[in-house]
N, CA, C and O atoms as a CHARMM CRD file, in Angstrom:
* protein
*
  360
    1    1 UNK  N     53.16700  96.95300 173.60100 PROA 1      0.00000
    2    1 UNK  CA    52.30300  98.17200 173.89600 PROA 1      0.00000
    3    1 UNK  C     52.54000  98.56400 175.38500 PROA 1      0.00000
    4    1 UNK  O     52.70000  97.73000 176.27500 PROA 1      0.00000
    5    2 UNK  N     52.54700  99.92200 175.57300 PROA 2      0.00000
    6    2 UNK  CA    52.78400 100.38000 176.96200 PROA 2      0.00000
    7    2 UNK  C     51.59900 101.22400 177.34400 PROA 2      0.00000
    8    2 UNK  O     50.96300 101.83700 176.48700 PROA 2      0.00000
    9    3 UNK  N     51.28600 101.26400 178.66700 PROA 3      0.00000
   10    3 UNK  CA    50.12800 102.01300 179.09100 PROA 3      0.00000
   11    3 UNK  C     50.56900 103.08500 180.02100 PROA 3      0.00000
   12    3 UNK  O     51.60400 102.94900 180.67300 PROA 3      0.00000
   13    4 UNK  N     49.80200 104.17600 180.10900 PROA 4      0.00000
   14    4 UNK  CA    50.08200 105.26000 181.02800 PROA 4      0.00000
   15    4 UNK  C     48.78400 105.87500 181.44400 PROA 4      0.00000
   16    4 UNK  O     47.72100 105.41900 181.02300 PROA 4      0.00000
   17    5 UNK  N     48.83900 106.94900 182.30000 PROA 5      0.00000
   18    5 UNK  CA    47.64600 107.64000 182.79400 PROA 5      0.00000
   19    5 UNK  C     47.69500 109.04800 182.44300 PROA 5      0.00000
   20    5 UNK  O     48.78700 109.59700 182.30100 PROA 5      0.00000
   21    6 UNK  N     46.53100 109.72200 182.28000 PROA 6      0.00000
   22    6 UNK  CA    46.36700 111.06500 182.10000 PROA 6      0.00000
   23    6 UNK  C     46.43700 111.68000 183.49000 PROA 6      0.00000
   24    6 UNK  O     45.69900 111.24100 184.37200 PROA 6      0.00000
   25    7 UNK  N     47.24900 112.63200 183.71900 PROA 7      0.00000
   26    7 UNK  CA    47.38400 113.27500 185.07700 PROA 7      0.00000
   27    7 UNK  C     46.73100 114.68300 184.98600 PROA 7      0.00000
   28    7 UNK  O     46.07700 115.05800 184.01300 PROA 7      0.00000
   29    8 UNK  N     46.98900 115.47000 186.16800 PROA 8      0.00000
   30    8 UNK  CA    46.48400 116.83400 186.15600 PROA 8      0.00000
   31    8 UNK  C     47.00400 117.63100 184.98700 PROA 8      0.00000
   32    8 UNK  O     48.11900 117.42200 184.51100 PROA 8      0.00000
   33    9 UNK  N     46.18000 118.54100 184.53800 PROA 9      0.00000
   34    9 UNK  CA    46.54200 119.38200 183.38100 PROA 9      0.00000
   35    9 UNK  C     46.73800 118.67200 182.20400 PROA 9      0.00000
   36    9 UNK  O     47.36400 119.21900 181.29500 PROA 9      0.00000
   37   10 UNK  N     46.26000 117.41600 182.05100 PROA 10     0.00000
   38   10 UNK  CA    46.37200 116.65000 180.84200 PROA 10     0.00000
   39   10 UNK  C     47.72800 116.10400 180.63400 PROA 10     0.00000
   40   10 UNK  O     48.02300 115.73600 179.49700 PROA 10     0.00000
   41   11 UNK  N     48.61800 116.00100 181.62000 PROA 11     0.00000
   42   11 UNK  CA    49.96500 115.48900 181.43000 PROA 11     0.00000
   43   11 UNK  C     49.97000 113.97900 181.30400 PROA 11     0.00000
   44   11 UNK  O     49.32200 113.26500 182.06900 PROA 11     0.00000
   45   12 UNK  N     50.71500 113.51700 180.32300 PROA 12     0.00000
   46   12 UNK  CA    50.90600 112.06600 180.14100 PROA 12     0.00000
   47   12 UNK  C     52.40700 111.74600 180.16400 PROA 12     0.00000
   48   12 UNK  O     53.19100 112.37500 179.45400 PROA 12     0.00000
   49   13 UNK  N     52.78200 110.80100 180.95400 PROA 13     0.00000
   50   13 UNK  CA    54.22400 110.31400 180.96200 PROA 13     0.00000
   51   13 UNK  C     54.34000 109.21400 179.75200 PROA 13     0.00000
   52   13 UNK  O     53.61400 108.22200 179.69500 PROA 13     0.00000
   53   14 UNK  N     55.28400 109.50800 178.86200 PROA 14     0.00000
   54   14 UNK  CA    55.57200 108.52600 177.84400 PROA 14     0.00000
   55   14 UNK  C     56.52800 107.56400 178.51900 PROA 14     0.00000
   56   14 UNK  O     57.51100 108.01500 179.10700 PROA 14     0.00000
   57   15 UNK  N     56.28700 106.24200 178.46400 PROA 15     0.00000
   58   15 UNK  CA    57.06600 105.31700 179.05000 PROA 15     0.00000
   59   15 UNK  C     58.56200 105.37300 178.54400 PROA 15     0.00000
   60   15 UNK  O     58.84100 105.66200 177.38100 PROA 15     0.00000
   61   16 UNK  N     59.53500 105.06100 179.54500 PROA 16     0.00000
   62   16 UNK  CA    60.90100 105.13200 179.23300 PROA 16     0.00000
   63   16 UNK  C     61.35200 104.43100 177.94600 PROA 16     0.00000
   64   16 UNK  O     62.11900 105.00000 177.16900 PROA 16     0.00000
   65   17 UNK  N     60.90500 103.26300 177.72900 PROA 17     0.00000
   66   17 UNK  CA    61.31400 102.46200 176.66200 PROA 17     0.00000
   67   17 UNK  C     60.83400 103.07600 175.26100 PROA 17     0.00000
   68   17 UNK  O     61.49600 102.96000 174.22900 PROA 17     0.00000
   69   18 UNK  N     59.71700 103.68300 175.33900 PROA 18     0.00000
   70   18 UNK  CA    59.22100 104.45400 174.10600 PROA 18     0.00000
   71   18 UNK  C     60.06600 105.72400 173.89300 PROA 18     0.00000
   72   18 UNK  O     60.49400 106.01700 172.77700 PROA 18     0.00000
   73   19 UNK  N     60.29600 106.47300 174.99100 PROA 19     0.00000
   74   19 UNK  CA    61.16200 107.73200 174.87800 PROA 19     0.00000
   75   19 UNK  C     62.46700 107.37000 174.28300 PROA 19     0.00000
   76   19 UNK  O     62.95900 108.10400 173.42500 PROA 19     0.00000
   77   20 UNK  N     63.11600 106.19500 174.71100 PROA 20     0.00000
   78   20 UNK  CA    64.43200 105.83300 174.20000 PROA 20     0.00000
   79   20 UNK  C     64.48300 105.51800 172.81800 PROA 20     0.00000
   80   20 UNK  O     65.36800 105.94000 172.07500 PROA 20     0.00000
   81   21 UNK  N     63.39600 104.66500 172.40300 PROA 21     0.00000
   82   21 UNK  CA    63.23400 104.20300 171.07200 PROA 21     0.00000
   83   21 UNK  C     63.02900 105.51700 170.06900 PROA 21     0.00000
   84   21 UNK  O     63.48200 105.54700 168.92400 PROA 21     0.00000
   85   22 UNK  N     62.38200 106.44100 170.59600 PROA 22     0.00000
   86   22 UNK  CA    61.99600 107.66100 169.75800 PROA 22     0.00000
   87   22 UNK  C     63.04700 108.78100 169.92000 PROA 22     0.00000
   88   22 UNK  O     62.92500 109.88100 169.38100 PROA 22     0.00000
   89   23 UNK  N     64.09200 108.42100 170.70300 PROA 23     0.00000
   90   23 UNK  CA    65.21000 109.37000 171.03200 PROA 23     0.00000
   91   23 UNK  C     64.70400 110.68800 171.54200 PROA 23     0.00000
   92   23 UNK  O     65.18800 111.75300 171.15900 PROA 23     0.00000
   93   24 UNK  N     63.66500 110.59900 172.46500 PROA 24     0.00000
   94   24 UNK  CA    63.01200 111.75900 173.01500 PROA 24     0.00000
   95   24 UNK  C     63.69500 112.11000 174.27200 PROA 24     0.00000
   96   24 UNK  O     63.95000 111.23700 175.10200 PROA 24     0.00000
   97   25 UNK  N     64.01600 113.40000 174.45900 PROA 25     0.00000
   98   25 UNK  CA    64.58700 113.96100 175.74900 PROA 25     0.00000
   99   25 UNK  C     63.75900 114.99700 176.23400 PROA 25     0.00000
  100   25 UNK  O     62.91900 115.53900 175.51700 PROA 25     0.00000
  101   26 UNK  N     63.98400 115.34700 177.60100 PROA 26     0.00000
  102   26 UNK  CA    63.22700 116.33800 178.25900 PROA 26     0.00000
  103   26 UNK  C     63.36000 117.66700 177.46100 PROA 26     0.00000
  104   26 UNK  O     64.45400 118.07000 177.06600 PROA 26     0.00000
  105   27 UNK  N     62.18000 118.33400 177.24200 PROA 27     0.00000
  106   27 UNK  CA    62.17900 119.57600 176.48500 PROA 27     0.00000
  107   27 UNK  C     61.92400 119.41800 174.99000 PROA 27     0.00000
  108   27 UNK  O     61.65900 120.40100 174.29900 PROA 27     0.00000
  109   28 UNK  N     62.00000 118.23400 174.50600 PROA 28     0.00000
  110   28 UNK  CA    61.84300 118.02800 172.96600 PROA 28     0.00000
  111   28 UNK  C     60.39700 118.34600 172.65400 PROA 28     0.00000
  112   28 UNK  O     59.49800 117.94600 173.39400 PROA 28     0.00000
  113   29 UNK  N     60.15400 119.08200 171.53500 PROA 29     0.00000
  114   29 UNK  CA    58.77900 119.31600 171.10900 PROA 29     0.00000
  115   29 UNK  C     58.13700 118.10000 170.57100 PROA 29     0.00000
  116   29 UNK  O     58.80400 117.30000 169.91400 PROA 29     0.00000
  117   30 UNK  N     56.81100 117.90300 170.82300 PROA 30     0.00000
  118   30 UNK  CA    56.03100 116.74600 170.35200 PROA 30     0.00000
  119   30 UNK  C     54.78300 117.33200 169.78200 PROA 30     0.00000
  120   30 UNK  O     54.10100 118.11900 170.43800 PROA 30     0.00000
  121   31 UNK  N     54.45000 116.93300 168.48200 PROA 31     0.00000
  122   31 UNK  CA    53.23900 117.38000 167.83300 PROA 31     0.00000
  123   31 UNK  C     52.12300 116.33200 168.30500 PROA 31     0.00000
  124   31 UNK  O     52.34100 115.12100 168.32400 PROA 31     0.00000
  125   32 UNK  N     50.95500 116.89100 168.66800 PROA 32     0.00000
  126   32 UNK  CA    49.84000 115.98600 169.00700 PROA 32     0.00000
  127   32 UNK  C     48.70500 116.21200 168.05800 PROA 32     0.00000
  128   32 UNK  O     48.28200 117.34500 167.82800 PROA 32     0.00000
  129   33 UNK  N     48.18200 115.06000 167.47200 PROA 33     0.00000
  130   33 UNK  CA    47.23500 115.14500 166.51000 PROA 33     0.00000
  131   33 UNK  C     46.11600 114.10200 166.71900 PROA 33     0.00000
  132   33 UNK  O     46.38500 112.96400 167.10100 PROA 33     0.00000
  133   34 UNK  N     44.90400 114.49500 166.47300 PROA 34     0.00000
  134   34 UNK  CA    43.77600 113.49500 166.47600 PROA 34     0.00000
  135   34 UNK  C     43.67100 112.91800 165.23400 PROA 34     0.00000
  136   34 UNK  O     43.58300 113.62800 164.23200 PROA 34     0.00000
  137   35 UNK  N     43.67000 111.52700 165.16300 PROA 35     0.00000
  138   35 UNK  CA    43.68500 110.75900 163.93100 PROA 35     0.00000
  139   35 UNK  C     42.47100 109.69200 164.07100 PROA 35     0.00000
  140   35 UNK  O     42.04500 109.39800 165.18800 PROA 35     0.00000
  141   36 UNK  N     41.96400 109.15800 162.95200 PROA 36     0.00000
  142   36 UNK  CA    40.85100 108.16900 163.13600 PROA 36     0.00000
  143   36 UNK  C     41.21000 107.07100 164.16100 PROA 36     0.00000
  144   36 UNK  O     40.33100 106.62000 164.89500 PROA 36     0.00000
  145   37 UNK  N     42.47500 106.63400 164.22700 PROA 37     0.00000
  146   37 UNK  CA    42.83800 105.51500 165.18900 PROA 37     0.00000
  147   37 UNK  C     42.94300 105.93900 166.58700 PROA 37     0.00000
  148   37 UNK  O     42.97000 105.09800 167.48500 PROA 37     0.00000
  149   38 UNK  N     43.00700 107.28100 166.83800 PROA 38     0.00000
  150   38 UNK  CA    43.19800 107.76600 168.22600 PROA 38     0.00000
  151   38 UNK  C     44.14000 109.01900 168.26500 PROA 38     0.00000
  152   38 UNK  O     44.08400 109.85500 167.36400 PROA 38     0.00000
  153   39 UNK  N     44.92200 109.12800 169.21900 PROA 39     0.00000
  154   39 UNK  CA    45.80500 110.25600 169.42400 PROA 39     0.00000
  155   39 UNK  C     47.22400 109.86300 168.95100 PROA 39     0.00000
  156   39 UNK  O     47.77800 108.83400 169.33600 PROA 39     0.00000
  157   40 UNK  N     47.78200 110.75600 168.08200 PROA 40     0.00000
  158   40 UNK  CA    49.08400 110.49400 167.47400 PROA 40     0.00000
  159   40 UNK  C     50.05400 111.49600 168.02700 PROA 40     0.00000
  160   40 UNK  O     49.85000 112.70200 167.88700 PROA 40     0.00000
  161   41 UNK  N     51.16300 110.99500 168.68500 PROA 41     0.00000
  162   41 UNK  CA    52.14700 111.91900 169.15800 PROA 41     0.00000
  163   41 UNK  C     53.35500 111.76100 168.21200 PROA 41     0.00000
  164   41 UNK  O     53.83000 110.64600 167.99900 PROA 41     0.00000
  165   42 UNK  N     53.86100 112.89800 167.63400 PROA 42     0.00000
  166   42 UNK  CA    54.84600 112.86200 166.65700 PROA 42     0.00000
  167   42 UNK  C     56.05700 113.70000 167.09900 PROA 42     0.00000
  168   42 UNK  O     55.94900 114.92600 167.13200 PROA 42     0.00000
  169   43 UNK  N     57.22900 113.07700 167.44600 PROA 43     0.00000
  170   43 UNK  CA    58.39400 113.91200 167.84400 PROA 43     0.00000
  171   43 UNK  C     58.76400 114.97200 166.72400 PROA 43     0.00000
  172   43 UNK  O     58.73800 114.70900 165.52200 PROA 43     0.00000
  173   44 UNK  N     59.08400 116.10300 167.21800 PROA 44     0.00000
  174   44 UNK  CA    59.48400 117.15700 166.25300 PROA 44     0.00000
  175   44 UNK  C     60.90100 117.53800 166.45000 PROA 44     0.00000
  176   44 UNK  O     61.16900 118.71400 166.69600 PROA 44     0.00000
  177   45 UNK  N     61.81800 116.65300 166.36300 PROA 45     0.00000
  178   45 UNK  CA    63.24200 116.90000 166.58000 PROA 45     0.00000
  179   45 UNK  C     63.67500 117.95900 165.58300 PROA 45     0.00000
  180   45 UNK  O     63.28100 117.94000 164.41700 PROA 45     0.00000
  181   46 UNK  N     64.48200 118.86800 166.05800 PROA 46     0.00000
  182   46 UNK  CA    65.05300 119.90500 165.11800 PROA 46     0.00000
  183   46 UNK  C     66.14400 119.23100 164.32200 PROA 46     0.00000
  184   46 UNK  O     66.32700 119.50800 163.13700 PROA 46     0.00000
  185   47 UNK  N     66.89600 118.31000 165.00400 PROA 47     0.00000
  186   47 UNK  CA    68.03300 117.69600 164.38200 PROA 47     0.00000
  187   47 UNK  C     67.52600 116.17200 164.31500 PROA 47     0.00000
  188   47 UNK  O     67.03100 115.61700 165.29700 PROA 47     0.00000
  189   48 UNK  N     67.69400 115.54500 163.06900 PROA 48     0.00000
  190   48 UNK  CA    67.34000 114.13900 162.90400 PROA 48     0.00000
  191   48 UNK  C     68.07700 113.34400 164.02300 PROA 48     0.00000
  192   48 UNK  O     69.26500 113.56600 164.25500 PROA 48     0.00000
  193   49 UNK  N     67.37600 112.43800 164.69900 PROA 49     0.00000
  194   49 UNK  CA    68.06400 111.71900 165.74400 PROA 49     0.00000
  195   49 UNK  C     69.21000 110.85900 165.32200 PROA 49     0.00000
  196   49 UNK  O     70.14200 110.62100 166.09000 PROA 49     0.00000
  197   50 UNK  N     69.14500 110.38400 164.07800 PROA 50     0.00000
  198   50 UNK  CA    70.24500 109.56200 163.54100 PROA 50     0.00000
  199   50 UNK  C     71.45700 110.46500 163.23300 PROA 50     0.00000
  200   50 UNK  O     72.54200 109.96100 162.94400 PROA 50     0.00000
  201   51 UNK  N     71.28100 111.75200 163.29200 PROA 51     0.00000
  202   51 UNK  CA    72.43900 112.65700 162.96400 PROA 51     0.00000
  203   51 UNK  C     72.83800 113.47700 164.23900 PROA 51     0.00000
  204   51 UNK  O     73.66900 114.38400 164.19900 PROA 51     0.00000
  205   52 UNK  N     72.20800 113.10300 165.32300 PROA 52     0.00000
  206   52 UNK  CA    72.47200 113.93800 166.54700 PROA 52     0.00000
  207   52 UNK  C     73.97400 113.87500 167.04400 PROA 52     0.00000
  208   52 UNK  O     74.48800 114.81400 167.65200 PROA 52     0.00000
  209   53 UNK  N     74.61400 112.75000 166.75400 PROA 53     0.00000
  210   53 UNK  CA    76.03800 112.66100 167.21100 PROA 53     0.00000
  211   53 UNK  C     76.94600 113.82200 166.58200 PROA 53     0.00000
  212   53 UNK  O     77.92500 114.29500 167.15900 PROA 53     0.00000
  213   54 UNK  N     76.51900 114.18600 165.40900 PROA 54     0.00000
  214   54 UNK  CA    77.35200 115.30000 164.72400 PROA 54     0.00000
  215   54 UNK  C     77.33600 116.61100 165.52500 PROA 54     0.00000
  216   54 UNK  O     78.26800 117.41200 165.45700 PROA 54     0.00000
  217   55 UNK  N     76.27600 116.79700 166.26600 PROA 55     0.00000
  218   55 UNK  CA    76.10800 118.06500 167.08800 PROA 55     0.00000
  219   55 UNK  C     76.45700 117.96700 168.46000 PROA 55     0.00000
  220   55 UNK  O     76.15700 118.88000 169.23000 PROA 55     0.00000
  221   56 UNK  N     77.10100 116.88800 168.86900 PROA 56     0.00000
  222   56 UNK  CA    77.56800 116.80200 170.23200 PROA 56     0.00000
  223   56 UNK  C     78.78400 117.68500 170.38000 PROA 56     0.00000
  224   56 UNK  O     79.54700 117.87700 169.43300 PROA 56     0.00000
  225   57 UNK  N     78.96700 118.24600 171.62500 PROA 57     0.00000
  226   57 UNK  CA    80.03000 119.17300 171.88200 PROA 57     0.00000
  227   57 UNK  C     81.39700 118.64500 171.48700 PROA 57     0.00000
  228   57 UNK  O     82.20400 119.40900 170.95800 PROA 57     0.00000
  229   58 UNK  N     81.70700 117.31300 171.73200 PROA 58     0.00000
  230   58 UNK  CA    83.01400 116.81000 171.40400 PROA 58     0.00000
  231   58 UNK  C     83.21300 116.72700 169.86800 PROA 58     0.00000
  232   58 UNK  O     84.31100 116.94900 169.35800 PROA 58     0.00000
  233   59 UNK  N     82.13700 116.40600 169.16700 PROA 59     0.00000
  234   59 UNK  CA    82.26200 116.22500 167.69500 PROA 59     0.00000
  235   59 UNK  C     82.51900 117.63700 167.09500 PROA 59     0.00000
  236   59 UNK  O     83.38400 117.81400 166.23700 PROA 59     0.00000
  237   60 UNK  N     81.76100 118.59700 167.56200 PROA 60     0.00000
  238   60 UNK  CA    81.79800 120.01100 167.10000 PROA 60     0.00000
  239   60 UNK  C     83.19400 120.55200 167.39000 PROA 60     0.00000
  240   60 UNK  O     83.71900 121.30600 166.57100 PROA 60     0.00000
  241   61 UNK  N     83.77700 120.23100 168.43100 PROA 61     0.00000
  242   61 UNK  CA    85.12600 120.67500 168.74100 PROA 61     0.00000
  243   61 UNK  C     86.09800 120.08000 167.77200 PROA 61     0.00000
  244   61 UNK  O     87.04000 120.75700 167.36100 PROA 61     0.00000
  245   62 UNK  N     85.91600 118.87100 167.39800 PROA 62     0.00000
  246   62 UNK  CA    86.80100 118.30700 166.38500 PROA 62     0.00000
  247   62 UNK  C     86.60300 118.92000 164.98800 PROA 62     0.00000
  248   62 UNK  O     87.53900 119.02500 164.19500 PROA 62     0.00000
  249   63 UNK  N     85.29900 119.33700 164.70700 PROA 63     0.00000
  250   63 UNK  CA    85.02100 120.02200 163.42800 PROA 63     0.00000
  251   63 UNK  C     85.85300 121.36700 163.40600 PROA 63     0.00000
  252   63 UNK  O     86.50900 121.72000 162.42500 PROA 63     0.00000
  253   64 UNK  N     85.76500 122.05800 164.54800 PROA 64     0.00000
  254   64 UNK  CA    86.49100 123.33900 164.56800 PROA 64     0.00000
  255   64 UNK  C     87.98900 123.22300 164.46100 PROA 64     0.00000
  256   64 UNK  O     88.66000 124.07800 163.88200 PROA 64     0.00000
  257   65 UNK  N     88.49700 122.16000 165.02400 PROA 65     0.00000
  258   65 UNK  CA    89.92700 121.93100 164.91100 PROA 65     0.00000
  259   65 UNK  C     90.28500 121.48100 163.38900 PROA 65     0.00000
  260   65 UNK  O     91.30400 121.90700 162.84500 PROA 65     0.00000
  261   66 UNK  N     89.48200 120.69100 162.80700 PROA 66     0.00000
  262   66 UNK  CA    89.69000 120.33200 161.41700 PROA 66     0.00000
  263   66 UNK  C     89.70700 121.52800 160.42600 PROA 66     0.00000
  264   66 UNK  O     90.52700 121.66500 159.51900 PROA 66     0.00000
  265   67 UNK  N     88.65700 122.40000 160.73200 PROA 67     0.00000
  266   67 UNK  CA    88.53000 123.61100 159.90200 PROA 67     0.00000
  267   67 UNK  C     89.68500 124.49000 160.08700 PROA 67     0.00000
  268   67 UNK  O     90.12800 125.09100 159.10900 PROA 67     0.00000
  269   68 UNK  N     90.25900 124.63700 161.33300 PROA 68     0.00000
  270   68 UNK  CA    91.42000 125.41500 161.51400 PROA 68     0.00000
  271   68 UNK  C     92.68800 124.88600 160.89300 PROA 68     0.00000
  272   68 UNK  O     93.57800 125.62600 160.47400 PROA 68     0.00000
  273   69 UNK  N     92.72900 123.51900 160.85000 PROA 69     0.00000
  274   69 UNK  CA    93.89700 122.81200 160.19100 PROA 69     0.00000
  275   69 UNK  C     93.83000 123.11400 158.71600 PROA 69     0.00000
  276   69 UNK  O     94.84600 123.37700 158.07400 PROA 69     0.00000
  277   70 UNK  N     92.60600 123.07500 158.17600 PROA 70     0.00000
  278   70 UNK  CA    92.45800 123.32900 156.74300 PROA 70     0.00000
  279   70 UNK  C     92.85600 124.79300 156.39300 PROA 70     0.00000
  280   70 UNK  O     93.56900 125.08000 155.43200 PROA 70     0.00000
  281   71 UNK  N     92.34300 125.66000 157.23800 PROA 71     0.00000
  282   71 UNK  CA    92.60800 127.12400 156.96300 PROA 71     0.00000
  283   71 UNK  C     94.11600 127.43200 157.07100 PROA 71     0.00000
  284   71 UNK  O     94.61400 128.28400 156.33500 PROA 71     0.00000
  285   72 UNK  N     94.88900 126.71900 158.02200 PROA 72     0.00000
  286   72 UNK  CA    96.31600 126.98700 158.26500 PROA 72     0.00000
  287   72 UNK  C     97.18500 126.09200 157.19400 PROA 72     0.00000
  288   72 UNK  O     98.41100 126.19600 157.14300 PROA 72     0.00000
  289   73 UNK  N     96.49900 125.27300 156.40900 PROA 73     0.00000
  290   73 UNK  CA    97.25600 124.54000 155.49600 PROA 73     0.00000
  291   73 UNK  C     97.92900 123.32700 156.05200 PROA 73     0.00000
  292   73 UNK  O     98.87100 122.80500 155.45600 PROA 73     0.00000
  293   74 UNK  N     97.44600 122.85300 157.22600 PROA 74     0.00000
  294   74 UNK  CA    98.02400 121.65400 157.85100 PROA 74     0.00000
  295   74 UNK  C     97.36000 120.39200 157.44000 PROA 74     0.00000
  296   74 UNK  O     97.00000 119.57200 158.28400 PROA 74     0.00000
  297   75 UNK  N     97.20000 120.22700 156.25400 PROA 75     0.00000
  298   75 UNK  CA    96.56500 119.13300 155.58100 PROA 75     0.00000
  299   75 UNK  C     97.30900 118.52100 154.40700 PROA 75     0.00000
  300   75 UNK  O     98.07400 119.25000 153.77500 PROA 75     0.00000
  301   76 UNK  N     97.16000 117.27500 154.06500 PROA 76     0.00000
  302   76 UNK  CA    97.70000 116.76500 152.83600 PROA 76     0.00000
  303   76 UNK  C     96.53500 116.33600 151.95200 PROA 76     0.00000
  304   76 UNK  O     95.53300 115.82100 152.44800 PROA 76     0.00000
  305   77 UNK  N     96.65800 116.53400 150.72800 PROA 77     0.00000
  306   77 UNK  CA    95.53700 116.17500 149.68200 PROA 77     0.00000
  307   77 UNK  C     96.12700 115.07300 148.82400 PROA 77     0.00000
  308   77 UNK  O     97.18000 115.19100 148.19700 PROA 77     0.00000
  309   78 UNK  N     95.34800 113.97200 148.84800 PROA 78     0.00000
  310   78 UNK  CA    95.70700 112.83600 147.91300 PROA 78     0.00000
  311   78 UNK  C     94.86900 112.90300 146.76200 PROA 78     0.00000
  312   78 UNK  O     93.65900 113.06300 146.92200 PROA 78     0.00000
  313   79 UNK  N     95.40700 112.79100 145.51500 PROA 79     0.00000
  314   79 UNK  CA    94.60300 112.85500 144.28100 PROA 79     0.00000
  315   79 UNK  C     93.90900 111.60300 143.99000 PROA 79     0.00000
  316   79 UNK  O     92.90100 111.58800 143.28500 PROA 79     0.00000
  317   80 UNK  N     94.44600 110.48900 144.54200 PROA 80     0.00000
  318   80 UNK  CA    93.79300 109.15700 144.25000 PROA 80     0.00000
  319   80 UNK  C     93.74300 108.37500 145.52700 PROA 80     0.00000
  320   80 UNK  O     94.42500 108.74600 146.48200 PROA 80     0.00000
  321   81 UNK  N     92.98300 107.32100 145.60200 PROA 81     0.00000
  322   81 UNK  CA    92.92100 106.46600 146.74800 PROA 81     0.00000
  323   81 UNK  C     94.23300 105.78300 146.96100 PROA 81     0.00000
  324   81 UNK  O     94.64300 105.55700 148.10000 PROA 81     0.00000
  325   82 UNK  N     94.92000 105.43800 145.85300 PROA 82     0.00000
  326   82 UNK  CA    96.26200 104.85100 145.87600 PROA 82     0.00000
  327   82 UNK  C     97.24700 105.76300 146.64400 PROA 82     0.00000
  328   82 UNK  O     97.99300 105.36200 147.53800 PROA 82     0.00000
  329   83 UNK  N     97.16700 107.03400 146.19600 PROA 83     0.00000
  330   83 UNK  CA    98.17600 107.93500 146.83400 PROA 83     0.00000
  331   83 UNK  C     97.82100 108.07900 148.31700 PROA 83     0.00000
  332   83 UNK  O     98.73200 108.18200 149.13800 PROA 83     0.00000
  333   84 UNK  N     96.60900 108.08800 148.67500 PROA 84     0.00000
  334   84 UNK  CA    96.29000 108.20600 150.06700 PROA 84     0.00000
  335   84 UNK  C     96.81600 106.98700 150.80000 PROA 84     0.00000
  336   84 UNK  O     97.46700 107.14600 151.83300 PROA 84     0.00000
  337   85 UNK  N     96.56700 105.77900 150.31900 PROA 85     0.00000
  338   85 UNK  CA    97.03300 104.54300 150.95100 PROA 85     0.00000
  339   85 UNK  C     98.58900 104.57600 151.19100 PROA 85     0.00000
  340   85 UNK  O     99.09300 104.18300 152.24300 PROA 85     0.00000
  341   86 UNK  N     99.34100 105.10100 150.08500 PROA 86     0.00000
  342   86 UNK  CA   100.82200 105.13900 150.19100 PROA 86     0.00000
  343   86 UNK  C    101.21000 106.12700 151.27300 PROA 86     0.00000
  344   86 UNK  O    102.17100 105.92400 152.01500 PROA 86     0.00000
  345   87 UNK  N    100.45000 107.18700 151.34300 PROA 87     0.00000
  346   87 UNK  CA   100.80500 108.18400 152.42900 PROA 87     0.00000
  347   87 UNK  C    100.72500 107.63100 153.85500 PROA 87     0.00000
  348   87 UNK  O    101.47500 108.03000 154.74700 PROA 87     0.00000
  349   88 UNK  N     99.77600 106.68600 154.03500 PROA 88     0.00000
  350   88 UNK  CA    99.61100 106.06700 155.33900 PROA 88     0.00000
  351   88 UNK  C    100.87900 105.19900 155.73400 PROA 88     0.00000
  352   88 UNK  O    101.16900 105.05300 156.92200 PROA 88     0.00000
  353   89 UNK  N    101.58400 104.66000 154.77700 PROA 89     0.00000
  354   89 UNK  CA   102.74200 103.86700 155.02600 PROA 89     0.00000
  355   89 UNK  C    103.90100 104.68400 155.34700 PROA 89     0.00000
  356   89 UNK  O    104.85200 104.13800 155.90500 PROA 89     0.00000
  357   90 UNK  N    103.94600 105.97200 155.05400 PROA 90     0.00000
  358   90 UNK  CA   105.05900 106.84900 155.36400 PROA 90     0.00000
  359   90 UNK  C    105.18700 107.22800 156.78000 PROA 90     0.00000
  360   90 UNK  O    106.10100 107.97000 157.14000 PROA 90     0.00000
């Protein structure tokens, strides 16, 4: 359990280890709800944190390159897994 203090204007700093485990970054929306056990903070990520890698600039650049290769016909299609494995040996 981590502790923090309420500051001016009701600001609360979420401890670093909690932010890291919740994949929270500056500017992320957080829903605040009063529940019987106390105050519940619920991250409202627009992108699921486990899928955030897909939206990184470098991955998106790779996606654009792959799409262009497909559009230009610079791909090989294997009908079976065996065909695919044989193509790797070539």
